[in-house]
C-alpha positions as CSV (number, residue, x, y, z in Angstrom):
1,M,-82.1,-119.8,182.2
2,T,-82.6,-116.8,179.9
3,E,-82.2,-117.2,176.2
4,T,-81.5,-114.4,173.8
5,T,-81.6,-114.5,170.0
6,T,-78.2,-113.7,168.6
7,T,-77.5,-113.6,164.8
8,G,-73.8,-112.7,165.0
9,R,-70.9,-114.8,163.9
10,L,-69.2,-117.1,166.4
11,L,-65.5,-116.5,167.0
12,T,-62.9,-118.8,168.3
13,M,-60.9,-117.8,171.3
14,D,-57.9,-117.0,169.1
15,Q,-60.1,-114.8,166.8
16,A,-61.6,-112.9,169.7
17,A,-58.2,-112.3,171.3
18,E,-56.9,-111.0,167.9
19,R,-59.9,-108.8,167.5
20,L,-59.2,-107.3,171.0
21,S,-55.5,-107.2,170.5
22,M,-55.1,-109.3,173.7
23,S,-53.9,-112.8,174.6
24,T,-56.3,-115.8,174.7
25,R,-55.4,-116.1,178.4
26,W,-56.8,-112.6,179.1
27,V,-59.9,-113.3,177.1
28,R,-60.5,-116.6,179.1
29,H,-60.0,-114.6,182.3
30,M,-62.7,-112.0,181.2
31,I,-65.1,-114.9,180.4
32,R,-64.5,-116.3,183.9
33,L,-65.2,-112.9,185.4
34,G,-68.4,-112.7,183.4
35,Q,-67.2,-109.7,181.5
36,I,-67.6,-111.3,178.1
37,P,-70.4,-113.9,177.5
38,A,-69.3,-117.1,175.9
39,V,-70.9,-120.2,174.4
40,H,-69.6,-123.6,175.6
41,L,-70.0,-126.3,172.9
42,G,-68.5,-129.5,174.4
43,R,-64.9,-128.6,175.1
44,S,-64.9,-125.7,172.7
45,V,-65.6,-122.1,173.7
46,R,-67.0,-119.6,171.2
47,L,-67.8,-115.9,171.5
48,Y,-70.3,-113.9,169.4
49,D,-68.6,-111.2,167.5
50,E,-71.2,-108.7,168.7
51,D,-70.5,-109.6,172.3
52,V,-66.7,-109.0,171.8
53,D,-67.5,-105.7,170.0
54,A,-69.9,-104.6,172.8
55,F,-67.2,-105.4,175.4
56,A,-64.7,-103.2,173.5
57,R,-67.2,-100.4,173.3
58,R,-67.9,-100.5,177.0
59,H,-64.2,-100.2,177.8
60,R,-63.3,-97.6,175.3
61,R,-61.7,-94.5,176.7
62,A,-60.5,-91.3,175.0
63,V,-56.8,-91.2,174.6
64,D,-54.9,-88.0,175.2
65,Q,-53.2,-86.8,172.1
């Protein structure tokens, strides 16, 4: 298992969903697909804020104005 050092803040599922303007169900789906890394602490799931931000940056597109 590979470990990385992360110093970011841990977000709850609700916080991550709000940050991405999506539902918690959609965030959970992205975690299952391996699109967003998550930390499982017992029955709780947490996401590093930097992973959520990186996901958003990878999927950013220019919007026609």
